[in-house]
N, C-alpha and C positions, 0 to 999 in steps of 0.2 A: 482480573482486577483484585481479587482477594489475595492472590500470591504477591502482587505488586504492593499492596498495603502491608502485608506481613513483612516483606523485605524492608520496607521503609521503617516500620516500627522496630524491627530487629536492629537496623543501623542506628536508630535513635537511642535504643537501650544501650548499645555498645558505647555510643558517644557519652551518655550520661555516666556510665561506669568509669570510663577513662577520665572524664573531667573531674569527677569526685575523687578518684584516686590521686590524680596529679595535684589537685588543690590540697588534699590532706597531707600528701608527702611534702609539699613545699612549706606548708604551715608547721608541720612537725619538725622540719629541719631547723626552724628558728624558734623552738618552743622552750629553750633553756630558761627564759625569763618569765614564762607564764606563771609558774608557781609564785614567784616573787611579786608579780603584778597583782596577784590575787591576795596574798597574805601581807604584802607591804614590805618596806625596807627593813623593818625591825625583826622580821621572822628569822629564826635560827636555822642552821643547816639541817637539823633533825626535822623541823617543821616543813621545810622545803622538800626534803626527801619523802616525807610522809604524804605531802600533797601530790607529788608526782605519781606516787603509787596509787593514790586515790583516783587520780584522773586517768590512770592507765598509761602514762607517758613512759613508763619503764618497760612496756611490752614492745615486741617487734612491730614494724610498720604493717606488715601483712596481717598480723593478728588484729591490730587496731582497726584496720580497714575492714576486715572480715566481720568483726563485731559490729562496726557502724553499719555496714551494708545489710547484715542480718536484721538489725533493728529498723533500718530505713525501709526495707521491703514491707515491713509490717506497719509502716506509717509513723514510726517513732524516730525523729531526727535528733533525739537527745535533749539535754538541758544546757542552758547557758552556764559556763563555768564561773560566772561572776555574780549572777543574781538567782540562779537555780530555776529560772522560768523555762517553760517548754519552748524549744526552738520553733516547733511547728506553730505554736500560738503566736509567738513574736513575729514570725515571718508572714503568717496568714493575714495579719492586720496591715502589712506593708505591701502585699501584692497588688491590691486595687490602685494604689498610688502609682506604682511603676507602670502597671498596665494602662492606666488612664493616660499617662504621658506618652507611652509608646504607641498605643492604638490611636490616640488623638493625632499624633504626628503623622502616622501612616495614612489616616483618612484625609487629613488636610493636604499633605504633600501629594497624595495620589490624585485627588480632585484637581488641584492646581496644575500638576504635571500633565494630566490628561488634556486639560484645556489648552495649555501652552504648547505641548508637544504636537497634538493633532493640528492645531491652528497653524503652527510653523510648518508642518509637513504638507498641509493642503494649500496654503496661500503663499508660502515661501517669501521671497523678496525681503522687504524691510522688517517684517515681523520675524522672520527667521534670524536675521542679524541681531535683532533685539534679544531674542532668546539666547543666542550665543553669548552675548554680553552679560546677561543676567546669570547665566550658568557659571561663567568664569568668576563673577563677583561673589556669587553664593558659595563657591568652593574655596575662595580666598579667605573669607572671614570665618574663624572657628566659632563653634556654638557657644563656648563659655564666654568669649569676648562679646558676642551679640547679647548674651544674657546679662552681662554687666552693664552694657550700654542701655538695654531696655529697662533695667532697674533704675538707673540714674534718670533717664529721660521720661519714661512712661509712668513710673511709680513715684519717684521722688519729686521731679520737677513738675510734671503734669498732674499727678495724683489720680490717675484713671483707674488703676487696679492695685491691689496690695503687692508689696515688693516680695514678701516671703510668706510662708505658711500654706496650709492645705485645709480645705473645707470639704467634707464628704458630701456626696450627692444626696444622701439621706437628710443631712442637715439643711442644705440649701442648694438646689440645682444651679441657681444663678451664681452663688458664691463658689461652687465647684468649678464652674466654667471660668470664673475670674481667676481662680488660683492656678488654673492650667494654661491660661492664655499666653503668658510670657514664656514659660518653659516649652510649650509646643511650638511657638513661633521661632524660638531660638534654635530648636532642632530641625524644624521643617525647612528652613532656608537652605541648608546644605543638602537635605534629602531631595528637595525640588530640583536643585541644580543638576544632580546626577540623573534622577528619574526622568525628568522632562527630556533630556538628551536621548535617553534610551527609547522613550515613546516616539520621539521625532524620527530617530533612525529606523526603528522597526516599522513605523507607519509608512515612511518613504519607501522602504524595501518592498513592502507588500503592494503599495500603489503602483510600483513599476513592474509587477508580475503580469504575465499574459492573461490569467483568468480575470483580472480586474478589467482589462480592455474588453474581454469577451462579455462580461456582465454589462458594461456600458453600451456595447453594441446591440445588446438585446433590449435596450430601452429602460433599464432600471435607473431610478433616480440616484443622484449623487449621495443623497442622505442614506438611502437603502444600501448602496454599495459600501459606504463608509462604515456605518454602524452595524450592519448585519454580516459583513464579510471581511472588510479590511481590519477592523479592530479585533475581531475574533482571531484572525491569523497573526496579528501583531502582539497579542496578549502574552503568549508563553515566554518570550525573552524578557518582556517587561515584568512579568510576575517573578521571574528569577532574580532580577535586580531588586525588586521590591522585597523579596525574602532576605537578600543580603543587607538591604537598608534596615530591615527590622532588627537583624543581629547587631548592626552598628548602633541602632537607637537604644537597644538594651544596655550596651556598654556606655554610650553617650549619656544615658539617663543618670549614671552614677555621678558624673560631674555636675549635671544640671540640678540634681537633687541637693547636692551640697551648696550650690550657689543660691538656690531659692529656699533652702531649709525645708525641703519636702521629706516627710517620713516614709521613704520608699525602701526597696530592697538594696539599692546602691548605697544609701546613706548608712543603713545599719551594718552593711558589710564593711564599709570603710571604718566605722567606729570599732567594730569587732576586730578587724585586722590590726588596728593600732594597739590594742591591749592583748591580742593573742587569744581571743575567744573562738577557738577553732570550730566547735559545733555550729555556731551561728554563721561563720564564714562558709563552711562547707555546705550547710543547708541553703544559704542564699544563692550560692553558685549552682547547686543542683536544681533548685526551683527555677532559676533563670534559664538553665539549659533545657529543662523540661518545657518551659514556655516556648523557647526557640524551636525545639523539636516538633512541638505540636503545630506551630505556625508553618514551619517548613513542610510538614506532612499535609496540611490543608492545601498549601500552595501546590505541592506535587500532585495532589488529587485533582485540583482544578486544571493543572497542566495536562494531566492524563485524560481528563474529560474533553478538553479543548483539542488535544492532539494525541490520538491513540498511539502514534509512533513512540511517544515518551514512555509508555508502559512497556514497550519491548526493548528499550535501551538500557 
């Protein structure tokens, strides 16, 4: 198990390094106007050249990345090129917002998907057909469209929850839940559509295995067979889809944060990209990748605990 964990951590570190290098390279390829964005249109050519030297834009790409990586390993993600604030501090305040959206969506979609998928697999019939219809409908409508509809109907017309803004849990737990209700709902619809289908398929596959018939023949109750044996064996493929959903939610949160004016990692990354604030963009991407790597590692460990064959593959 220790070697398995080390391999997964090593793969995660390689992914973080590759992602940060690619983002930095792409941003530097379009960095000609960064100095002008900082100094303004009235800046002279000499001032622009001096600013590029100050920011290190005159250095080779590998040198810039090596310098950034050396500082990042020590916990220093640099400073914003526009307001000189610490990138780590700026992003640290944004992480809870994005994580609240992603984790809230994962929890909500997982609970609903388990109920729908298991019910459809066990009872089949009309309930299974309803699930198929809901899944198709959920995949058709994009999250940002649902977000706009929710704002118009739930917030503006009905006045049930605020349309935009974010309230921290420390300020008001109820206000925090209200500010997350519409964003989580907008993202959860699509997540439920795919995950419930996976739960259904995996559960049906396990229910048709020989060992399930053997357990029933020994007199075990349907509840015991389902919750102690079937769901455990159906969990690994479902967890894999769940990890993929989480990656999608991290990217989907970028648009949702823009729609609901939430101060998360996605919104600050979009703002920084627009002006060319490379340290913030790279820092936001790296933190997002680190979160994804950690979540995938946890899911891999759970899969390894549920199915020892995973550790050998």
